[in-house]
DOLOMI-739689 format. One line per 2 residues: number of its first residue (from 1); their letters; for each residue x, y, z of C-alpha. Coordinates in Angstrom, 2 decimals. Example, Ala and Ser with C-alpha at 12.3 -4.5 7.8 and 13.67 -1.06 7.14 Angstrom:
<nodes>
1 = AS = 12.30 -4.50 7.80 | 13.67 -1.06 7.14;
</nodes>
This chain:
<nodes>
1 = MR = 0.00 0.00 0.00 | 1.33 3.44 -0.90;
3 = IS = 1.96 6.09 1.73 | -0.07 9.28 1.38;
5 = RQ = 2.30 12.27 1.21 | 1.61 16.00 1.09;
7 = AA = 4.00 18.20 -0.90 | 4.33 21.67 -2.38;
9 = RV = 6.31 23.22 -5.26 | 6.92 26.67 -6.72;
11 = AV = 6.75 27.72 -10.37 | 9.26 30.59 -10.52;
13 = LD = 8.87 32.75 -13.65 | 11.51 35.27 -14.75;
15 = PD = 10.59 38.57 -16.50 | 10.66 36.83 -19.91;
17 = GS = 8.26 34.08 -18.83 | 10.88 31.33 -18.48;
19 = VF = 10.44 28.82 -15.65 | 13.12 27.09 -13.54;
21 = LF = 13.04 23.28 -13.40 | 15.18 20.56 -11.85;
23 = RY = 16.01 17.33 -13.66 | 15.36 14.30 -11.46;
25 = DN = 16.10 10.60 -11.79 | 13.49 8.59 -9.92;
27 = EE = 13.46 4.84 -9.36 | 9.81 4.47 -10.37;
29 = VG = 9.29 7.29 -12.84 | 12.73 7.65 -14.43;
31 = VH = 14.24 10.91 -15.67 | 11.84 13.89 -15.61;
33 = WA = 11.76 17.63 -14.97 | 9.96 19.15 -11.98;
35 = LP = 9.59 22.44 -10.16 | 11.58 23.12 -6.96;
37 = GG = 9.76 21.68 -3.96 | 9.12 18.58 -1.91;
39 = GL = 7.32 17.00 1.01 | 5.75 19.05 3.80;
41 = DH = 7.08 18.86 7.33 | 4.63 18.07 10.13;
43 = GE = 2.33 21.03 10.77 | 3.42 23.01 7.68;
45 = SP = 0.94 24.60 5.33 | 1.55 24.10 1.59;
47 = RE = 2.72 27.71 1.23 | 5.14 27.36 4.17;
49 = GA = 6.50 24.11 2.81 | 6.88 25.58 -0.68;
51 = RR = 8.91 28.51 0.75 | 11.19 26.24 2.78;
53 = EL = 11.76 23.78 -0.08 | 12.48 26.57 -2.56;
55 = RE = 15.15 28.03 -0.26 | 16.68 24.63 0.54;
57 = ET = 16.94 23.56 -3.11 | 17.89 26.88 -4.78;
59 = GW = 19.20 29.15 -2.01 | 16.84 31.89 -3.24;
61 = TD = 15.78 33.70 -0.08 | 14.29 36.73 -1.86;
63 = LE = 11.23 34.91 -3.26 | 7.86 34.24 -1.67;
65 = PG = 5.38 31.68 -2.99 | 2.38 33.49 -4.35;
67 = PL = -1.08 32.37 -5.43 | -1.97 28.71 -5.93;
69 = LC = -1.56 27.62 -9.55 | -2.85 24.03 -9.34;
71 = TW = -3.11 20.86 -7.30 | -2.42 17.37 -8.56;
73 = EH = -1.84 13.80 -7.40 | 0.68 11.25 -8.67;
75 = DF = 2.70 8.17 -7.70 | 6.44 7.86 -7.28;
77 = TL = 9.12 6.29 -5.08 | 11.14 8.36 -2.62;
79 = PT = 14.96 8.07 -2.64 | 14.53 6.02 0.57;
81 = GV = 12.57 3.40 -1.41 | 9.16 4.28 0.08;
83 = RV = 6.33 4.20 -2.48 | 4.04 7.23 -2.10;
85 = RQ = 0.92 8.76 -3.57 | 1.81 12.44 -3.50;
87 = HE = -0.73 15.27 -3.24 | 0.94 18.48 -4.46;
89 = HI = 0.11 22.17 -4.25 | 1.95 24.27 -6.85;
91 = HL = 2.33 27.98 -6.12 | 3.36 30.76 -8.48;
93 = AH = 6.23 33.22 -7.92 | 7.98 35.88 -10.01;
95 = GQ = 11.69 36.62 -9.72 | 14.88 37.52 -11.50;
97 = HQ = 16.71 35.16 -13.82 | 19.34 33.70 -11.50;
99 = EP = 21.17 30.44 -10.87 | 20.95 28.36 -7.67;
101 = AD = 23.38 29.26 -4.90 | 26.65 27.36 -4.41;
103 = GL = 27.03 24.56 -1.89 | 23.87 22.60 -2.72;
105 = AA = 25.44 19.66 -4.57 | 25.22 17.22 -1.64;
107 = AH = 21.56 18.04 -0.95 | 20.73 17.67 -4.64;
109 = AD = 22.47 14.29 -4.78 | 20.41 13.06 -1.82;
111 = DK = 17.19 14.08 -3.62 | 18.33 12.52 -6.94;
113 = IL = 18.43 15.97 -8.56 | 20.76 15.81 -11.58;
115 = HG = 20.84 19.52 -12.45 | 18.55 22.49 -13.08;
117 = RW = 18.01 25.16 -15.73 | 15.62 27.80 -17.02;
119 = WT = 13.15 26.84 -19.75 | 11.67 29.30 -22.24;
121 = PA = 7.97 28.89 -23.11 | 8.90 27.45 -26.50;
123 = EL = 11.30 24.92 -24.98 | 8.72 23.89 -22.41;
125 = AD = 6.03 23.34 -25.05 | 8.40 21.13 -27.06;
127 = SP = 10.06 19.20 -24.21 | 11.29 15.72 -25.22;
129 = DP = 11.39 14.65 -21.55 | 8.48 14.13 -19.15;
131 = LW = 7.36 17.17 -17.13 | 5.78 17.22 -13.66;
133 = PP = 2.92 17.89 -14.04 | 2.51 17.21 -17.78;
135 = QL = 0.00 20.09 -17.99 | 2.69 22.61 -16.92;
137 = PA = 3.09 24.22 -20.39 | -0.66 24.90 -20.64;
139 = LL = -0.87 26.14 -17.05 | 1.98 28.64 -17.51;
141 = AA = 0.63 29.73 -20.90 | -2.58 30.74 -19.09;
143 = VR = -0.49 32.79 -16.63 | 1.32 34.58 -19.46;
145 = GA = -2.03 35.17 -21.16 | -3.22 36.90 -17.98;
147 = NG = -0.14 39.19 -17.96 | 1.53 37.27 -15.15;
149 = AA = -1.48 37.01 -12.87 | -2.52 33.57 -11.69;
151 = PD = -5.86 32.38 -13.10 | -8.20 30.42 -10.87;
153 = PV = -6.41 27.37 -9.39 | -6.85 24.18 -11.40;
155 = AL = -7.46 20.81 -9.74 | -5.72 18.37 -12.09;
157 = GY = -6.68 15.29 -10.07 | -4.66 12.11 -10.43;
159 = VP = -2.17 12.01 -13.33 | -0.65 8.63 -14.32;
161 = NA = 3.06 8.28 -14.93 | 2.52 6.20 -18.08;
163 = AP = -0.15 7.20 -20.58 | -1.20 6.51 -24.18;
165 = PP = -0.38 8.82 -27.12 | -2.29 12.10 -27.47;
167 = PE = -5.82 11.78 -28.86 | -4.88 13.47 -32.16;
169 = VL = -2.38 10.68 -32.81 | -4.90 7.97 -31.94;
171 = WS = -7.57 9.63 -34.05 | -5.25 10.03 -37.03;
173 = HG = -4.42 6.32 -37.24 | -7.90 5.08 -36.27;
175 = AT = -9.74 7.44 -38.62 | -7.47 6.38 -41.48;
177 = LA = -8.42 2.76 -40.91 | -12.09 3.70 -40.49;
179 = AW = -11.98 5.41 -43.89 | -10.32 2.41 -45.53;
181 = SA = -12.73 -0.09 -43.95 | -15.77 1.97 -45.03;
183 = GQ = -15.23 0.84 -48.61 | -14.46 -2.78 -47.85;
185 = RL = -13.74 -4.81 -44.75 | -10.01 -4.92 -44.04;
187 = PV = -8.15 -8.16 -43.29 | -7.31 -6.80 -39.81;
189 = HN = -7.86 -3.71 -37.66 | -11.25 -2.45 -38.78;
191 = YQ = -12.55 0.75 -37.17 | -15.85 2.58 -37.30;
193 = VD = -17.13 6.01 -36.33 | -20.57 6.82 -34.93;
195 = DA = -22.10 9.66 -32.94 | -20.02 8.69 -29.88;
197 = GL = -16.69 8.66 -31.72 | -14.08 6.17 -32.94;
199 = HS = -14.33 2.47 -32.07 | -12.03 -0.47 -32.71;
201 = AD = -14.03 -3.27 -34.30 | -11.76 -6.31 -34.21;
203 = VG = -8.77 -5.71 -31.94 | -9.09 -9.23 -30.53;
205 = NG = -9.45 -9.89 -26.84 | -10.94 -6.51 -26.07;
207 = WW = -11.68 -3.11 -27.59 | -11.10 0.63 -27.21;
209 = SL = -12.93 3.83 -28.17 | -12.10 7.52 -28.40;
211 = TW = -14.76 10.20 -27.87 | -14.15 13.90 -28.43;
213 = VE = -15.64 16.42 -26.00 | -16.12 20.08 -26.81;
215 = GG = -13.14 22.29 -26.03 | -10.53 20.01 -27.64;
217 = RA = -10.88 17.42 -24.88 | -11.31 13.66 -25.19;
219 = VL = -12.23 10.47 -23.35 | -10.47 7.14 -24.05;
221 = YG = -12.05 3.95 -22.75 | -12.16 0.20 -23.32;
223 = ID = -10.99 -3.14 -21.92 | -8.35 -5.79 -22.43;
225 = ND = -10.01 -9.01 -21.31 | -6.62 -10.53 -20.48;
227 = YS = -4.84 -7.63 -18.79 | -7.39 -5.16 -17.41;
229 = ET = -6.86 -5.93 -13.73 | -9.29 -3.22 -12.71;
231 = IA = -12.02 -5.82 -13.25 | -13.24 -7.85 -10.24;
233 = QD = -11.30 -5.90 -7.62 | -12.84 -5.64 -4.17;
235 = PP = -14.02 -3.07 -3.48 | -14.74 -2.28 -7.15;
237 = VD = -12.53 0.29 -8.90 | -14.27 3.59 -9.54;
239 = LL = -12.99 4.41 -13.04 | -14.43 7.93 -12.85;
241 = AD = -12.99 8.93 -9.46 | -11.63 12.50 -9.43;
243 = GP = -12.92 13.06 -12.95 | -13.05 16.74 -14.03;
245 = AW = -16.31 18.67 -14.20 | -16.22 18.84 -18.01;
247 = LP = -16.62 15.07 -18.46 | -19.93 14.09 -20.11;
249 = WE = -20.98 12.57 -16.81 | -24.42 11.26 -17.67;
251 = WL = -23.19 9.55 -20.84 | -20.11 8.11 -19.11;
253 = TA = -22.06 6.89 -16.08 | -24.47 5.05 -18.37;
255 = LV = -21.49 3.57 -20.23 | -19.88 2.34 -17.01;
257 = HG = -23.16 0.70 -15.96 | -23.77 -0.79 -19.42;
259 = EE = -23.67 -4.40 -20.53 | -20.00 -4.27 -21.57;
261 = SL = -17.43 -4.05 -18.78 | -14.82 -1.30 -18.90;
263 = GF = -11.22 -1.83 -17.86 | -9.99 1.75 -18.24;
265 = VY = -11.25 5.31 -18.70 | -8.82 8.19 -19.40;
267 = WW = -9.57 11.86 -20.03 | -7.50 14.39 -22.01;
269 = AD = -7.24 18.12 -21.31 | -4.48 20.76 -21.32;
271 = GA = -2.00 18.46 -23.02 | -2.12 15.43 -20.70;
273 = WG = -4.13 12.32 -19.88 | -5.69 11.84 -16.47;
275 = RA = -7.47 8.90 -14.89 | -8.80 7.62 -11.59;
277 = PY = -6.21 6.58 -8.99 | -5.74 2.82 -8.55;
279 = SD = -4.57 0.77 -5.61 | -1.33 -1.22 -5.78;
281 = EV = -3.53 -4.28 -6.39 | -3.99 -2.98 -9.98;
283 = PD = -0.59 -3.10 -11.71 | -2.14 -3.01 -15.20;
285 = DG = -5.43 -1.64 -16.54 | -4.87 -3.04 -20.04;
287 = IG = -4.53 0.24 -21.90 | -0.90 -0.38 -22.86;
289 = SM = -1.67 -3.70 -24.54 | -4.98 -2.60 -26.11;
291 = VP = -4.40 0.95 -27.40 | -1.72 1.29 -30.13;
293 = DG = 1.19 3.62 -29.36 | 2.08 4.26 -33.02;
295 = DG = 1.05 3.51 -36.61 | 1.76 -0.21 -36.32;
297 = EV = -1.85 -1.13 -37.11 | -1.84 0.96 -40.31;
299 = RA = 1.36 -0.74 -41.45 | -0.06 -4.17 -40.51;
301 = VL = -3.12 -3.49 -42.69 | -0.94 -2.51 -45.66;
303 = EA = 1.11 -5.69 -45.23 | -2.04 -7.84 -44.99;
305 = LE = -3.49 -6.22 -48.13 | -0.24 -6.92 -49.96;
307 = ED = -0.46 -10.58 -48.94 | -4.03 -10.63 -50.29;
309 = GV = -2.74 -9.56 -53.71 | -3.56 -5.85 -53.75;
311 = DA = -1.42 -3.98 -56.30 | 1.86 -2.83 -54.74;
313 = AE = 1.78 0.55 -56.48 | -1.71 1.22 -55.15;
315 = LA = -0.58 0.32 -51.63 | 2.44 2.59 -51.96;
317 = RK = 0.16 5.50 -52.86 | -2.33 4.57 -50.13;
319 = GT = 0.38 4.38 -47.47 | 2.00 7.81 -47.91;
321 = PE = 1.55 10.24 -44.99 | -0.37 12.59 -47.27;
323 = AR = -2.78 9.87 -48.42 | -3.34 8.66 -44.86;
325 = AA = -4.10 12.21 -43.67 | -6.46 12.74 -46.60;
327 = AA = -8.30 9.52 -45.76 | -8.64 10.52 -42.11;
329 = RT = -10.10 13.89 -43.10 | -12.96 12.16 -44.89;
331 = VR = -14.18 10.72 -41.58 | -16.60 12.88 -39.64;
333 = RP = -15.41 13.93 -36.20 | -18.35 14.01 -33.77;
335 = QL = -18.03 15.45 -30.31 | -20.13 15.39 -27.17;
337 = PA = -21.04 18.48 -25.16 | -19.07 19.04 -21.98;
339 = GH = -20.64 18.17 -18.67 | -21.18 20.43 -15.68;
341 = GE = -19.87 18.41 -12.78 | -20.14 15.01 -11.19;
343 = PP = -23.74 14.05 -10.42 | -24.56 13.65 -6.73;
345 = GR = -25.02 10.17 -5.37 | -23.08 8.53 -8.19;
347 = RV = -22.75 4.72 -7.95 | -20.12 2.23 -9.09;
349 = PC = -21.04 -1.22 -10.51 | -20.69 -3.88 -7.81;
351 = DL = -21.60 -7.15 -9.48 | -19.65 -9.76 -7.51;
353 = PE = -20.31 -10.95 -3.92 | -16.70 -10.27 -2.92;
355 = QY = -16.99 -6.71 -4.25 | -20.08 -6.13 -2.11;
357 = AG = -18.18 -7.49 0.89 | -15.24 -5.23 0.05;
359 = VL = -17.49 -2.15 -0.02 | -18.91 -3.02 3.39;
361 = AV = -15.39 -3.56 4.69 | -14.41 -0.02 3.66;
363 = AL = -17.43 1.38 5.51 | -16.73 -0.73 8.60;
365 = RA = -13.07 0.35 8.74 | -14.11 4.00 8.70;
367 = TA = -16.49 3.55 11.64 | -15.75 3.89 15.35;
369 = EL = -17.16 1.63 18.02 | -20.28 2.79 19.81;
371 = PR = -19.54 3.26 23.52 | -20.30 0.13 25.52;
373 = PA = -19.31 -0.97 29.02 | -16.56 -3.58 28.91;
375 = PA = -17.89 -7.08 29.64 | -16.85 -8.45 33.00;
377 = AS = -14.47 -11.39 33.33 | -16.41 -14.62 32.99;
379 = PA = -15.97 -18.39 33.22 | -16.48 -18.47 29.44;
381 = LE = -13.37 -16.31 28.97 | -11.40 -18.44 31.44;
383 = RL = -12.30 -21.61 29.50 | -11.24 -20.01 26.22;
385 = TA = -7.87 -18.83 27.57 | -7.23 -22.24 29.15;
387 = WM = -7.83 -23.83 25.73 | -5.48 -21.31 24.12;
389 = RA = -2.68 -22.10 26.59 | -3.06 -25.80 25.92;
391 = NL = -3.48 -25.70 22.13 | -1.94 -22.61 20.55;
393 = PW = 1.75 -21.85 20.00 | 3.61 -19.15 21.91;
395 = ND = 5.57 -16.71 19.72 | 7.82 -14.09 21.30;
397 = GC = 6.09 -14.54 24.62 | 2.58 -14.22 23.19;
399 = CL = -0.32 -16.56 22.58 | -2.84 -15.01 20.18;
401 = LA = -6.29 -15.89 18.84 | -8.21 -13.71 16.34;
403 = AS = -11.63 -14.75 15.02 | -14.66 -13.36 13.21;
405 = FV = -18.22 -14.60 13.66 | -20.02 -16.22 10.71;
407 = DG = -23.76 -16.82 10.86 | -25.03 -20.28 9.95;
409 = AD = -27.34 -18.75 7.31 | -24.50 -16.93 5.53;
411 = PG = -24.03 -18.28 1.96 | -20.26 -18.30 2.48;
413 = NL = -20.57 -20.57 5.52 | -20.41 -24.04 4.01;
415 = SR = -20.94 -25.76 7.36 | -24.41 -24.12 7.67;
417 = AD = -23.84 -23.69 11.40 | -22.84 -20.64 13.42;
419 = GF = -19.08 -20.55 13.70 | -15.88 -18.53 13.60;
421 = HD = -13.25 -18.04 10.92 | -9.65 -16.87 11.02;
423 = ER = -8.14 -14.06 8.92 | -7.55 -16.43 5.99;
425 = GK = -11.25 -17.33 5.89 | -10.70 -20.80 7.35;
427 = RL = -13.29 -22.12 9.79 | -11.86 -22.78 13.24;
429 = GD = -12.25 -26.18 14.88 | -15.47 -27.25 16.55;
431 = EV = -14.06 -27.10 20.09 | -12.77 -23.53 19.88;
433 = CG = -15.91 -22.48 17.95 | -17.98 -23.72 20.87;
435 = LL = -15.85 -21.79 23.37 | -16.02 -18.61 21.26;
437 = GD = -19.79 -19.00 20.91 | -20.16 -19.29 24.69;
439 = LR = -18.09 -16.14 25.20 | -20.04 -14.20 22.55;
441 = RT = -23.37 -15.10 24.21 | -22.07 -14.42 27.73;
443 = DA = -20.67 -11.01 26.75 | -24.06 -9.95 25.36;
445 = DA = -26.19 -11.20 28.26 | -26.17 -7.80 30.00;
447 = DT = -27.88 -6.06 27.05 | -28.95 -8.25 24.14;
449 = AA = -30.42 -5.24 22.26 | -26.89 -3.80 21.99;
451 = GR = -25.83 -6.73 19.85 | -22.89 -9.08 19.94;
453 = WM = -19.31 -8.62 18.86 | -18.34 -9.58 15.30;
455 = YL = -14.55 -9.69 15.67 | -12.49 -10.83 18.65;
457 = RV = -8.81 -10.82 19.54 | -7.53 -12.50 22.69;
459 = QI = -3.86 -12.19 23.55 | -2.09 -13.84 26.46;
461 = TA = 1.28 -12.37 27.36 | 3.83 -14.35 29.33;
463 = GA = 4.51 -12.98 32.81 | 7.89 -11.51 33.66;
465 = DP = 8.83 -14.67 35.59 | 7.16 -17.79 34.14;
467 = AD = 8.54 -19.85 37.03 | 6.65 -17.74 39.61;
469 = PA = 2.99 -18.93 39.93 | 2.08 -15.55 41.43;
471 = DS = 3.24 -13.79 38.29 | 0.14 -14.56 36.19;
473 = DP = -0.02 -14.12 32.42 | -1.95 -10.93 31.50;
475 = VT = -4.89 -11.44 29.14 | -5.97 -8.69 26.73;
477 = VD = -9.34 -8.96 24.97 | -10.37 -6.72 22.06;
479 = RA = -13.97 -6.90 20.85 | -15.37 -5.14 17.79;
481 = HD = -19.16 -4.89 17.62 | -19.58 -2.06 15.10;
483 = HL = -16.40 -1.66 13.06 | -13.67 -3.59 11.30;
485 = PG = -10.63 -3.20 13.54 | -7.17 -2.44 12.25;
487 = WW = -5.82 -5.61 13.82 | -8.05 -7.79 11.62;
489 = RA = -5.56 -8.33 8.80 | -7.65 -10.21 6.22;
491 = RY = -7.24 -8.67 2.77 | -9.89 -10.46 0.71;
493 = GG = -13.27 -8.71 0.91 | -15.23 -11.83 1.83;
495 = YQ = -12.92 -12.47 4.78 | -13.22 -8.89 6.05;
497 = AR = -16.99 -8.46 6.05 | -19.79 -10.96 5.42;
499 = PE = -22.96 -9.19 4.23 | -25.52 -11.80 5.32;
501 = TL = -23.88 -12.26 8.73 | -23.83 -8.51 9.25;
503 = AR = -27.45 -8.13 8.09 | -28.71 -10.74 10.54;
505 = EM = -26.71 -9.20 13.37 | -28.05 -5.68 12.64;
507 = AS = -31.62 -7.01 12.50 | -31.24 -8.36 16.04;
509 = RA = -30.23 -4.99 17.49 | -32.25 -2.07 18.71;
511 = PH = -32.16 0.76 16.12 | -29.91 3.04 18.19;
513 = WR = -27.30 0.27 18.37 | -26.97 0.05 14.58;
515 = PA = -23.95 1.99 13.22 | -24.37 4.32 10.25;
517 = WA = -23.02 1.81 7.73 | -25.95 -0.55 8.46;
519 = RL = -28.09 1.44 5.99 | -25.91 -0.01 3.19;
521 = LD = -27.43 -3.41 3.88 | -30.81 -2.10 2.69;
523 = ED = -29.60 -0.44 -0.52 | -29.32 -3.44 -2.89;
525 = IP = -25.72 -2.58 -3.71 | -25.29 -5.58 -6.04;
527 = GN = -28.23 -4.33 -8.09 | -27.80 -0.55 -7.88;
529 = GA = -24.06 -0.17 -7.40 | -21.90 1.01 -4.52;
531 = PA = -21.53 4.62 -3.34 | -18.56 6.07 -5.22;
533 = EL = -16.90 7.34 -2.03 | -16.49 3.73 -0.82;
535 = CR = -14.60 2.67 -3.96 | -11.47 4.82 -3.66;
537 = PA = -8.09 3.15 -3.10 | -6.78 3.26 0.44;
539 = TA = -3.40 4.77 1.26 | -1.34 4.35 4.41;
541 = PP = -1.16 5.25 7.20 | -4.60 3.87 8.01;
543 = PA = -6.92 5.60 10.48 | -5.83 5.23 14.09;
545 = PS = -7.52 2.39 15.97 | -10.56 3.41 17.98;
547 = PA = -10.24 3.49 21.76 | -12.30 0.31 21.90;
549 = AP = -9.79 -1.56 19.74 | -6.29 -0.64 20.96;
551 = AA = -3.16 -1.96 19.37 | -1.79 -5.20 20.71;
553 = PP = 0.28 -4.76 23.85 | 3.97 -5.61 23.71;
555 = CG = 4.76 -9.24 24.35 | 6.70 -10.47 27.33;
557 = PS = 9.66 -12.83 27.49 | 9.68 -15.91 25.31;
559 = R = 7.97 -18.83 26.92;
</nodes>
């Protein structure tokens, strides 16, 4: 899981409109150019962090970060090897054309900064190397167009490190093939154009489409049935998360909920592609294998036509850049009107049982325990701990048991009897299930309307002197009635939360003992989709454990 990191940078413009950039070499991203800046210290505001970083990296103490230019989010790996999802604020500043101060070589080496230089607007617009963010030329062009004043800040959202070619390139090749296939079906790589845009017709194990949106913007979407690992994730991946307001939201939402699954959705504006952020569980969305990165398909069609006996001279004429461009111009170029913002209450398809469980798990992890009096020590607990001492291993002075309750009516409970599973989803033995069931009933006897715990952790810590009978082993018991505790380490959705078990437990409680997430059980999420806010990828550090579910105490001496 990536670490969430806050950062700030400064776009320093000289009187001629040039901007100063550093050249970095990053383990994950490779060589790229970025503005001076870096991670925020604890308690710093973005503007304070931008000022400090600018002075540390350039030695320029005469500049102050000004208005906010943009925010954006991206992934990279720190020089320490930590993988982060970085949320950046970029501020604007104006200053003289100057070089960084002396004596910064060691600091630059630590940050993997290779060197820095000033870039003219023309150089920036024609950069052969990646820029952070890729939209920087368009953003600074808007500043120059406003005579140096910062326009309204732009929220760029998440920007991927690797992206397909610009839409004009994709359209040029695809429209050429669409024009050729309009007269006769091609041996390979047929395309067609309708009111929604350009569509691949026979790519193979998947498809892709390109739709233009007014204002020179575009949406690219499709699926690779072999490599789109966004499919079947739990919770489901929200392919429209952080999408800009201009997206044709109603059309896209209907597309996402349509009969054909989507593996990727990208949007183009201001010279760069954006997309929803993914978790580390999604190494590939399939766009690289499905969407061509050059004119290889056009050349493949010409070669296939030659093999079919088409006259070589005709193919030579057909394949010139001028003839290709002329063919593409014969294809109409429809566009959709821009949208006006994400619709409220948007839902994400949630077709699989494990996806539904994953959505509930997200909601449970974000919930705190309702205040309850701690159950008193009981013979049921003594019997359970005696069984643990006799049957479980001791590791580093600790004996540990973690279990979740599974109702006998739950479809995932193959035994069809109430029981308890471990974090790997394996049902515990009959004897310990009986002891856990006794404890769960005993704990709830004081107030049955308050419900029973769903997750339990019992830890026995060896006393300081195991040879001294008076030095008893402390027992720590953590119960979770209303939330999914941080110590429950199951990763698969169905092992984190079991919808039917949770529904039956909530039905047995008085209304005021049902946490807020219980309403999700009544919403037919498999049929209507999951709330979009529950389908975002998690980043570390996770929320702190609630007071009712403290972290495990340190273990004592080895037993």
